[in-house]
Backbone as JSON Lines, residues from 0, in Angstrom:
{"i":0,"aa":"X","n":[6.25,-12.12,-12.11],"ca":[7.31,-12.4,-11.63],"c":[7.28,-11.6,-11.31]}
{"i":1,"aa":"X","n":[7.51,-10.32,-11.16],"ca":[8.59,-9.05,-10.57],"c":[7.74,-9.0,-9.11]}
{"i":2,"aa":"X","n":[5.95,-8.99,-9.27],"ca":[6.41,-8.97,-7.98],"c":[6.15,-9.92,-6.5]}
{"i":3,"aa":"X","n":[6.21,-11.39,-7.33],"ca":[6.74,-12.71,-6.74],"c":[7.78,-12.11,-6.1]}
{"i":4,"aa":"X","n":[8.89,-12.01,-6.54],"ca":[10.44,-11.78,-6.47],"c":[10.38,-10.15,-5.12]}
{"i":5,"aa":"X","n":[9.48,-9.44,-5.85],"ca":[9.9,-8.56,-4.43],"c":[8.88,-8.52,-3.42]}
{"i":6,"aa":"X","n":[7.94,-9.42,-3.22],"ca":[7.38,-9.82,-2.19],"c":[8.1,-11.11,-1.62]}
{"i":7,"aa":"X","n":[8.84,-12.04,-1.8],"ca":[10.02,-13.05,-1.32],"c":[10.78,-11.31,-0.94]}
{"i":8,"aa":"X","n":[11.69,-10.61,-1.56],"ca":[12.82,-9.66,-0.94],"c":[12.09,-9.24,0.5]}
{"i":9,"aa":"X","n":[10.82,-9.3,0.22],"ca":[10.65,-7.44,1.11],"c":[10.3,-8.84,2.42]}
{"i":10,"aa":"X","n":[9.27,-10.17,2.48],"ca":[9.59,-10.8,3.14],"c":[10.59,-11.33,3.9]}
{"i":11,"aa":"X","n":[11.95,-11.54,3.73],"ca":[13.26,-11.85,3.63],"c":[13.65,-10.92,4.47]}
{"i":12,"aa":"X","n":[13.36,-9.75,4.18],"ca":[14.21,-8.36,4.78],"c":[13.87,-8.56,6.21]}
{"i":13,"aa":"X","n":[13.01,-8.82,6.14],"ca":[11.98,-8.69,7.98],"c":[12.11,-10.69,9.14]}
{"i":14,"aa":"X","n":[12.94,-11.25,8.19],"ca":[13.52,-12.18,8.35],"c":[12.19,-13.54,9.03]}
{"i":15,"aa":"X","n":[11.29,-13.25,7.96],"ca":[10.12,-14.24,7.29],"c":[10.65,-15.65,6.85]}
{"i":16,"aa":"X","n":[10.57,-16.85,8.38],"ca":[11.14,-18.14,6.91],"c":[10.74,-18.32,5.78]}
{"i":17,"aa":"X","n":[11.52,-18.84,5.62],"ca":[11.26,-19.68,3.9],"c":[9.82,-20.14,3.61]}
{"i":18,"aa":"X","n":[10.37,-21.21,4.75],"ca":[8.65,-21.55,4.2],"c":[7.86,-20.99,4.61]}
{"i":19,"aa":"X","n":[7.51,-20.23,5.15],"ca":[6.03,-19.05,5.15],"c":[5.75,-18.07,4.33]}
{"i":20,"aa":"X","n":[7.29,-17.54,3.51],"ca":[7.57,-17.37,2.65],"c":[6.67,-17.69,1.18]}
{"i":21,"aa":"X","n":[6.89,-18.7,0.87],"ca":[6.76,-19.78,0.56],"c":[5.02,-19.63,0.53]}
{"i":22,"aa":"X","n":[4.3,-20.41,1.5],"ca":[2.98,-20.1,1.49],"c":[2.31,-18.71,1.22]}
{"i":23,"aa":"X","n":[2.61,-17.41,2.0],"ca":[2.28,-15.92,1.43],"c":[2.23,-16.08,0.34]}
{"i":24,"aa":"X","n":[3.28,-16.35,-0.16],"ca":[3.82,-16.26,-1.86],"c":[2.49,-16.77,-3.07]}
{"i":25,"aa":"X","n":[2.14,-18.15,-2.37],"ca":[0.94,-18.97,-2.54],"c":[-0.08,-18.82,-2.89]}
{"i":26,"aa":"X","n":[-0.2,-18.17,-1.44],"ca":[-1.82,-17.43,-1.22],"c":[-2.1,-16.59,-2.23]}
{"i":27,"aa":"X","n":[-1.35,-15.67,-2.06],"ca":[-1.64,-13.91,-3.32],"c":[-1.8,-14.26,-3.85]}
{"i":28,"aa":"X","n":[-0.85,-15.27,-4.94],"ca":[-1.22,-15.99,-6.16],"c":[-2.35,-16.45,-6.7]}
{"i":29,"aa":"X","n":[-3.01,-17.18,-5.48],"ca":[-4.62,-17.92,-5.72],"c":[-5.51,-16.8,-5.76]}
{"i":30,"aa":"X","n":[-5.05,-16.23,-4.96],"ca":[-6.14,-14.63,-4.52],"c":[-5.92,-14.61,-5.83]}
{"i":31,"aa":"X","n":[-5.24,-13.72,-5.97],"ca":[-5.15,-13.12,-7.5],"c":[-5.45,-13.77,-8.57]}
{"i":32,"aa":"X","n":[-5.5,-14.75,-8.9],"ca":[-6.1,-15.36,-9.92],"c":[-7.6,-15.52,-9.49]}
{"i":33,"aa":"X","n":[-8.69,-15.8,-8.74],"ca":[-9.82,-15.87,-8.36],"c":[-10.19,-14.82,-8.68]}
{"i":34,"aa":"X","n":[-9.59,-13.42,-8.25],"ca":[-10.19,-12.04,-8.29],"c":[-10.31,-11.51,-10.13]}
{"i":35,"aa":"X","n":[-9.21,-12.08,-10.95],"ca":[-9.35,-12.02,-12.4],"c":[-10.37,-12.89,-12.89]}
{"i":36,"aa":"X","n":[-10.88,-14.42,-12.3],"ca":[-11.78,-15.09,-12.91],"c":[-12.6,-14.22,-12.09]}
{"i":37,"aa":"X","n":[-13.14,-13.63,-11.04],"ca":[-14.73,-12.6,-11.24],"c":[-15.94,-12.39,-11.9]}
{"i":38,"aa":"X","n":[-14.7,-11.55,-12.96],"ca":[-15.32,-11.2,-14.16],"c":[-16.61,-12.02,-14.43]}
{"i":39,"aa":"X","n":[-18.17,-11.34,-14.31],"ca":[-19.14,-12.11,-14.86],"c":[-19.93,-12.86,-15.87]}
{"i":40,"aa":"X","n":[-20.51,-13.49,-16.75],"ca":[-20.11,-13.15,-17.7],"c":[-20.88,-12.48,-18.79]}
{"i":41,"aa":"X","n":[-22.11,-12.19,-18.4],"ca":[-23.22,-11.16,-18.63],"c":[-22.62,-9.29,-18.74]}
{"i":42,"aa":"X","n":[-21.59,-9.4,-17.87],"ca":[-20.29,-8.26,-18.11],"c":[-19.9,-8.74,-18.81]}
{"i":43,"aa":"X","n":[-19.23,-9.45,-19.39],"ca":[-18.48,-9.62,-20.84],"c":[-18.97,-10.06,-22.04]}
{"i":44,"aa":"X","n":[-20.24,-10.14,-21.44],"ca":[-21.46,-10.03,-23.03],"c":[-21.43,-9.03,-23.05]}
{"i":45,"aa":"X","n":[-21.49,-8.2,-22.87],"ca":[-22.29,-6.37,-23.1],"c":[-21.23,-5.97,-23.06]}
{"i":46,"aa":"X","n":[-19.94,-5.75,-22.76],"ca":[-19.05,-5.73,-23.46],"c":[-18.71,-5.87,-24.48]}
{"i":47,"aa":"X","n":[-18.38,-7.3,-25.36],"ca":[-18.39,-8.03,-26.25],"c":[-19.6,-6.88,-27.63]}
{"i":48,"aa":"X","n":[-20.88,-6.76,-26.2],"ca":[-21.58,-6.62,-27.09],"c":[-21.38,-4.92,-28.18]}
{"i":49,"aa":"X","n":[-20.98,-3.85,-26.96],"ca":[-20.66,-3.06,-27.17],"c":[-19.23,-2.6,-28.21]}
{"i":50,"aa":"X","n":[-18.17,-3.09,-27.96],"ca":[-17.1,-3.3,-28.46],"c":[-17.29,-3.63,-29.91]}
{"i":51,"aa":"X","n":[-18.42,-4.48,-30.72],"ca":[-19.04,-5.09,-31.6],"c":[-19.87,-3.89,-32.65]}
{"i":52,"aa":"X","n":[-20.39,-2.92,-32.02],"ca":[-21.35,-1.71,-32.41],"c":[-20.08,-0.88,-32.49]}
{"i":53,"aa":"X","n":[-19.37,-0.68,-32.27],"ca":[-18.01,0.25,-31.75],"c":[-17.21,0.21,-33.31]}
{"i":54,"aa":"X","n":[-16.83,-1.41,-33.48],"ca":[-15.94,-1.64,-34.69],"c":[-17.36,-1.73,-35.71]}
{"i":55,"aa":"X","n":[-18.62,-2.1,-36.13],"ca":[-19.87,-1.3,-37.33],"c":[-19.34,-0.11,-37.39]}
{"i":56,"aa":"X","n":[-19.57,1.27,-35.96],"ca":[-19.5,2.24,-36.25],"c":[-18.48,2.82,-37.49]}
{"i":57,"aa":"X","n":[-17.04,1.96,-36.27],"ca":[-15.81,2.83,-36.68],"c":[-15.52,2.4,-38.83]}
{"i":58,"aa":"X","n":[-16.18,1.5,-38.56],"ca":[-16.23,0.77,-40.47],"c":[-17.33,1.17,-40.87]}
{"i":59,"aa":"X","n":[-18.46,1.91,-41.09],"ca":[-18.81,2.94,-41.43],"c":[-18.42,4.11,-42.1]}
{"i":60,"aa":"X","n":[-17.81,4.78,-40.5],"ca":[-17.56,5.88,-40.62],"c":[-15.83,6.27,-41.3]}
{"i":61,"aa":"X","n":[-15.07,5.46,-41.81],"ca":[-13.86,5.14,-42.55],"c":[-14.45,5.1,-44.02]}
{"i":62,"aa":"X","n":[-15.57,3.96,-44.24],"ca":[-16.4,3.96,-45.71],"c":[-16.74,5.67,-45.8]}
{"i":63,"aa":"X","n":[-17.63,6.07,-45.54],"ca":[-18.07,7.06,-45.96],"c":[-17.02,8.88,-45.81]}
{"i":64,"aa":"X","n":[-15.91,8.22,-45.17],"ca":[-14.26,8.93,-45.27],"c":[-14.05,8.74,-46.6]}
{"i":65,"aa":"X","n":[-13.73,6.97,-47.21],"ca":[-13.52,6.72,-48.47],"c":[-14.18,7.08,-49.74]}
{"i":66,"aa":"X","n":[-15.42,7.06,-49.73],"ca":[-16.48,7.47,-50.89],"c":[-16.85,9.75,-50.49]}
{"i":67,"aa":"X","n":[-16.36,9.52,-50.19],"ca":[-15.69,11.46,-49.58],"c":[-14.77,11.33,-50.98]}
{"i":68,"aa":"X","n":[-13.08,10.84,-50.09],"ca":[-12.19,10.86,-50.74],"c":[-12.14,10.82,-52.33]}
{"i":69,"aa":"X","n":[-12.94,9.32,-52.58],"ca":[-13.17,9.1,-53.91],"c":[-13.26,10.27,-54.57]}
{"i":70,"aa":"X","n":[-14.31,11.1,-53.6],"ca":[-15.23,11.68,-54.59],"c":[-14.76,12.56,-54.94]}
{"i":71,"aa":"X","n":[-13.84,13.66,-54.2],"ca":[-13.49,14.52,-54.1],"c":[-12.35,14.31,-55.37]}
{"i":72,"aa":"X","n":[-11.74,13.85,-55.36],"ca":[-10.82,13.17,-56.35],"c":[-11.85,12.99,-57.88]}
{"i":73,"aa":"X","n":[-12.7,12.21,-57.7],"ca":[-13.11,12.26,-59.36],"c":[-13.46,13.91,-60.37]}
{"i":74,"aa":"X","n":[-14.14,14.48,-58.68],"ca":[-14.29,16.12,-59.24],"c":[-12.87,16.61,-59.33]}
{"i":75,"aa":"X","n":[-11.64,15.84,-58.58],"ca":[-10.3,17.35,-58.89],"c":[-10.09,16.92,-60.9]}
{"i":76,"aa":"X","n":[-9.92,15.15,-60.61],"ca":[-9.9,14.51,-62.16],"c":[-11.05,15.42,-62.91]}
{"i":77,"aa":"X","n":[-11.32,15.75,-62.96],"ca":[-13.4,15.79,-63.6],"c":[-12.9,17.27,-64.46]}
{"i":78,"aa":"X","n":[-12.52,18.77,-63.25],"ca":[-11.63,19.81,-63.74],"c":[-10.58,20.02,-63.94]}
{"i":79,"aa":"X","n":[-10.03,19.05,-63.96],"ca":[-8.62,19.07,-64.93],"c":[-8.08,19.33,-66.32]}
{"i":80,"aa":"X","n":[-9.37,18.2,-66.65],"ca":[-9.81,17.47,-67.91],"c":[-10.74,18.7,-68.77]}
């Protein structure tokens, strides 16, 4: 929305007719939507697979750290008694 307003103000400042301003803004919006839809499915699938691997690795790391904390806690409790 900000970009549309900025574009409108810029075109209005150089005395572009109102109808042409709207046409230019619509064309830019259309081009923007096409460029974001350009992401190919294999790239997206590869990204999701990599993200899934990262998630599994992160969960495993957290599990190992939790097990270490529990071991240290139990060792501390055993040492106190």
